N, C-alpha and C positions, 0 to 999 in steps of 0.2 A: 736321839742314842741317849740321852737324861734331862729333866727340867730342867737342876739347877745346880750349883755348887756355892755354896758361903763360902767357902777359900780357896778360890779357883779362881781365877785372873787372865784373860787376854787380853795381851800389850798389842799395837802395829806401830811398829814405826814406819818412817815414810816411801822403802824401796816395796812395799808390795801388800795395797790394804783391798786387795783386791783379798788376795788368799789369805792372808788372816781372816776376814770379813767370813769367805766361805769356811773357814775351822772352827770361828766362834760360831756359826749358823749349826754346823754340824755334831754342836755341843750344845745347842739352844744357851747359849749363854750370850751381853752383850758384850761387847768391845771397851776393854777399860774407858776411860774419860781422861786424855789428854790431850796435850797444848803443843806442838815439834814447831819452834820458828825459829828463826833463825837475827840476829841483829847485818843492821843493815855491812857490815864489814866481813860477814860471814859465819860469826861464829853462833856456833845451834845450840837451842836456848830449849827448857821441859818446863813442864808443869805439868804434873799430874793429880786432875783434879777431885778425886777420891780417895781416900783413907787407903790403905794396902797394907797395912800394921797387921803381917805374922800374915800375908795370903799367898796363894802359892802362884810363883805370876810366871804366867807359859808367858816371852816376849817373842816377836816375830820379826826380824829383820835381819837383813844382810849387805854383802858387802858388791852391787854388781852395780852401772850404768843405767839407769832409767832415763826416759821422757822421747820425747815422740821430734824434737828438735832442738834445738843449739841453746837456746835459749832454757829451754824445761828443764834438760840436762843434769840429772844430780851423777857425778865418779862415784869411784872405784872408794874416794877414798873417805868423800859425803857423806855416804852411807854407813862406810865403820866404824865413822866417826862420831853418827849418829847414835848406831851401837851402844858405842862404849860411856857415850854422855848419859844412855836413857839407864846401863845398865848401873853405875854410879846413884842416878840419880834414884832409882827402887832402895840400891843398899840406903839411903839416906833417909830414906824416906819406910827406915824398917820393916823391909815386905819379908818373907817368913824364910821363902826360897826362888831366885830367882834361874826360871829354864829358858837359854837362850835356844830356840828356833831360826835354824839357819838352815832355810833351806840348799843353798848354796852358799859355798864356805870363800866365802875371799881369798884370795894368794893361795887358792891349791894345790896349781898348777909349776910353786915353784914350792915344791917338797922336798930337793935333794942339791947339793952340791953338784950343777952336771956338771960344770967348768971353772976350774980357781975362780978366784978370787967375785962368787957373785953369792947373793941374801941365800939364805932358806928362810922366804915372806912367811908360807904355812905355819913355821914353827914361830913367828913372830907376834903374830898373831892369837894364835893359840897364848901364847904371853896376855896380852894385851888383855885379852876377853875373862882369862882367871883370874891376875890379878886389879883386872875393872871390880869383880866382884863378880861372877855367876858361878854358880855350883853345879848347874848342869849346861848340857849341848843336846842337841836334837835337831839331826841333816840327813843328807837325803844324797846318794850317792855320793862317795868322801871321791876322788881326784886318784888316789890311793893311799892303802892301808895303814901305815909308816902314822899319817896323820893325825888319828886316834892316840899315838901314843909320844903326841906332842901336850898334849893336856895332863896333869893330874887331876883333875878334876871327872867324872862321867860323859862318856858323850855315846848315844843311841845315833846308831848309824841307821837308814831308813835304806831301801832299795828299790826303783821304784820298774825296776823288771817286770815281777809277777803283774801291775798295771800296763804294758804291753803285753806280756802274754795274753790276758783276759781280751786287753782293747783284738788281737788277732783275732781269738778264737771267737770273737760278736759278733766279723766280720767278714764283709764278702772276702778273704783270704781263701786259696784255695791248697793248703796244703800239702794235697801230693805234690802240686808241682816247687813247691816254698824249697826258698834254702836261705837259712838262715851265715852273712858275714861279717866276720870280725872284720875293722878297717884297717886294724894295727894289733900288733902283738899284743899291746896292753887290754884287747878288749876280748883276747881268745876266751876267761874265762865268764865273764859275762854274758858274751853270743854263745858260750857252748851248754849255760846251766837254760835262756832262755828257747834254744835248741830242741835238749830233753822236756823241756814240758809241754811245748805242744808238739814234739814230738817227729822233728826234722832235721836234716843234716846238716853241715854246718862247711863253708868255706873259710879262708882264711888270704886277706891283700898283706904283702908283704910290701910293705914301704918302708925311707927313708927319710929322714928330714933332711931339708939342703943347710949346710953346714949353714953357719955365720946369720940366717936366716931365720927371724919366730916366726912361727906358724906357717910354716912353707913346707912340704912337703912332695915326694914324687915318689909314685909307685912304682915297685917292681914289678910284681906277677900274681900271679894268682893260686895259694892253692886249693884245689880242691872244685869241682868241673859245678856252672854257672849254666852252661849252652843249654839254651830250648827253656830255664830254667828262671821262675819267679822268686827276687831277691827280696831279703829284706837287712839291710847294714843297721848296726843298732850300739852303740855309741852312750858316755855320757855326757860329751861335754860339743856344742857344733859354738864356735866361735865365727871365724870369719868364712867360714863353709868350705873352703880353699879344699882338704882335706875327704872331706863327704862327697864334693863335685868332681875331683877326679880321680875317684872313687868309681863314681858312677859313670865316667865317660868310660873306665877302664874294662868292667861288667859290660857295659850296651859291645863293646869291640870281642866282649869274650862271649856274645853271646846268647846273653841275658835278655827274658824277655820287661815281663813289667820289674817297676825296681823301685824299692820303698825304702826310706830310711825312718829311724830314730832316735830322740835324744832324750836326758832326763831334765841335761838345761841347755836351756836355747840364746844366747849371749848373741847371735846370726849383730855380730861388732861390723863397721865399717862396710864392704861390697858384698855381703851374705846372702841377703833377699834378693841381691839381682842377678849372684851369680846361683842358686838355686828358682827363681826362674828361668833363664836360659836353660838349665842341665839336663838329664835323660831322668829325673830323678819323679817319678809320677806322686808319691804324696811322701811328704816329712810330716810324723807324730812327733809331737811333745807333750812334755808337762806344761804345768802355772810354777814351776819353783825360778823363775824369773819370766816376769809379766814381759807378756809382747803389745808392745803396745799400734794402734792400729796405722803407723804409717807401713810398719813392716808386717802384715797380715798379707798373704797369701792364701787362695784358694786353695792349693795346692797343700800350704800348712796347717795339721789340727791338731788343739791344742784337747788333752784328757789333762782332770784335774786327779793333786794329791792331794785333797784337800780332808779325804775323806780318810788317807793316809795314818797324818800328821793330828785327826783328830782323836782317830784311836787310839793313838800315840800317849798324846797327851792325857785323854784320861786314864788307858794303863800307866803312866807314869806321877799320875796323883792318888791314885786309888789305892797305889803299892803292887799291880800286878805286875806278870813277865811282859818286859816288850821282845821276846823273843822270838813268839808265833809271830811279829810281823816281819825278822828281821828278811822271810823267802818265801 
């Protein structure tokens, strides 16, 4: 994209260095030389090995559990705390501007008071990032629109839907028999935009959450015709995969032929991989906003990268150009 920028720095935390390296490669830049370690008691230690005074810093880090084994796993809170320490380090090293690139926003599903005596943790995280010293946030597919309003600093929210649409258009999908399926009411807008972009109809799955049980839903009915059709469900997050797998079984019972699923943030926690492996889902397309450990890789899971999209956004933010052209 460009040969060099004298005052643009790409810095990576430990959460997804592969994505950060890919972003830097698209910009023809090296990653900032930094040492991120921990003391014996787990306290995070950061040292920047090069001068960043007055530089425009893009810090790639987010809060999500990563690791192949329990010994290697870093919790959401480990990565979130590392992000805050990194921001403080940059501020005290006289960085010119600190742009937090958090492809998956930590605590994004706790964005409202859904019941009495519960926190709005997504707002707390926004406060922490702002108070730590960030000047701007760049993210992809926030779980809800109101999270942008939790910040008093600029937030640029990109969308992975065009990447998914391009994937469908450039692979072996028969659009004459394809139906986009919204796995819940919250995904209708995203699903309709995809359906309109590729010129296919939409169906909606009516589900309800099992009261008092997190991550458990019950499929009630399917609104729309999927009989004899190929279907693709699209969502922002797949965590334990209970919803998408239950929906796949319901779609199969309703006469769907090939069943595909796509999501931006594949957390794939707990039993998710086993559920997907044993499900009627033929292929799951995910992005690399969240790293996919080798232990959770399956033949039916395919990863598409958001690195080019993020690099374009970083280039535009750094150069003062409009980012809105990348929103759709």
